[in-house]
N, C-alpha and C positions, 0 to 999 in steps of 0.2 A: 477294757480301761484302756487297756496300753496300746497306744497307734503305731510304740514305737518297737514292735519284735525285729522289722529290720535292721534298722537302724545298731539295737543292741547286739543282732546277730551278726551285724559290720564289726563291731570292736570288740565284741569277742572272737570276732577270727582273729583279733589282731596280736591277742594273747597269746604266747608262746603256744606248742604242740603237747607241753605235759599239765598245763591248765584249762586245758578246754580238749572238747572231742569232735572232728567234725560232723558228728549229729547235730551240734547245734545250728551248724547253719543248710541244714536238710532241705534238699531236693525235693522237688513235689515230686511225690509218688499216691499212688491209688490210693494210698491206706493212709495216708498223712491227715487226712480230715478223720480219722476214726479217733476216739477215744485212745486207744491202746497207742499211736504213735503222734499224735499230735501235740508237741508242746506246749502249743497257744490255745489249747481245748478251753482252760478255765478264763481265757479270756476275751470268749465267744459265746453268744446267748445270755439264759439272764441270770446266769449266776457269775458272772462279772459284774451286775446291780447289785452284788454285795457287798463290794467297794465302797459303795455311797456309802454305807447305812452310817458309817460315823458321822457323814455330813450332815445327812437327814436328823439325824440326833441331835446336833451343833443348833441346826435353824430350830427343831423344836424344845432346844434348851429350855426357855421363858418358861411353855408348857408343861413340862414330866419332869416328874424325878431323877436327880442328879443319878439311883440305879440305873432308870431306863436310857439316860445319856451315856454312860458305861459301858451298858450292853451292847449302844450299839457300836461302839468301839470293840467289844469281843466278837462282835461277827464282822468286823471289817478287819482284822487283824487275823480271825481266823479264814478268810477268804485268803490272805498274804499269803498265810503259812503255808494252806492248802496248796496256790498256784507255784511257789517256792517249790514244793517236796513234788508234784507233780511235774516241776521242769527237771527236776534231778533224775525223776524218776523214767523219762522219755530219753534217758543217754543210758548205753549202755552198760550193762552191769559190770564191767570191765574196768571204764572210766571214773573209777570213783574220783581223782581230784578233779576231771573234769564235772564232774555231777557238782560236787562243792562249792566249784566257781561258777556253776550255772545259778547253782542253789540260791547263794551269798549274793550275786548280783540282781537275779531278782525278789531276790526278801530286801533288798538294799531300796530296792526303785521304785519296788511297790510300797513299800512302808511308805515312805519320802512322799509319793506322787499319789498316795491313794487315802493316807491315814493323815499325817505329820501335816502338811503344807495347807491340803484344806480343810482339816479339821481344822486346824487354826485361823484361816483366813474366815472361814465360815462364823466360826465363834465369835471374830474382829467385826464383821459386816452385823451380825446382831446384838452385840454389844454397841455399836455404834448407833443403829437404827432406833436403840433403845431410847439412845438418847435425847435422838431430833427429833421422834415422832410428837406431835402437839396438839391434845392432847396425846397422852400415854397411851397409847396403846398397846392392846394383849396380842392381838394374832398382827401387826405390821413388821416387826422385828423377824417373826417369823414365815412371812412370805417374803417378805427381803432374802431371806437366807436364803432360801429354797429359788426365787428366782435368779440366785447368784451362781447356784451350782451349775448349770451348764456353760455358763460365761469364764466360769475359772479354771476347768479341763486343761483344755486344752494350751493356755499359758504355763499352766502346772507344768502339766507333760513335759510341754518344749524347755523349763526351765530343768527340771530333773533331770532329761536327756543330758541338755550341755554341763550341767552338776556331772552325771555320770563318766562320760567321755572327757571331760576336762582335769577331774580330779580323780575321784572312784579310781576309776579302770586302769590308766597312768601308775597308778597303785600296784595294781595287780601283775604289770607286766616291767620283766627285768631291765635295770640302767643295760641299756647297751652304750654308752659312753664309758662306764667304769671300766677299768683294765685291772689288768691279773698284779696282784702285788710279789714282787722280784724277789 
């Protein structure tokens, strides 16, 4: 789901060394593609589709029980937590603060870009399409919601990248203009 790992690595490289370690900006090695060393392991292959579960749940909201929609959010949040945990564990064990910073960054990015903003967007698309279909259709809102998913992913990812780079990550950096009190 995340197409911004190079941007994230670049932004995290600007943090002070005490907040992040060099392993976040790993160079390409022979074992980087293996699950044991690849910090982007959860973002490759089929497991990343779990991040789309809540969007599908929102698209099917008019047709399925609320408990089923909630279950899709549980799946998506489990994916987000697993990715954040994985990113933290791929750092050296001696770098606790670095692992924490990496996990927090991943957790915030994935929560915004994979769950909160897309879920809200698909919810509103389905809601609007329920009101504009004449005569009222059972499947039209769901089809509209599902059709919108591939269209919203890149703009949302880009917007979250901008937010992270301009708002969230600067909060983690030390204030370089601050002077020590005499």
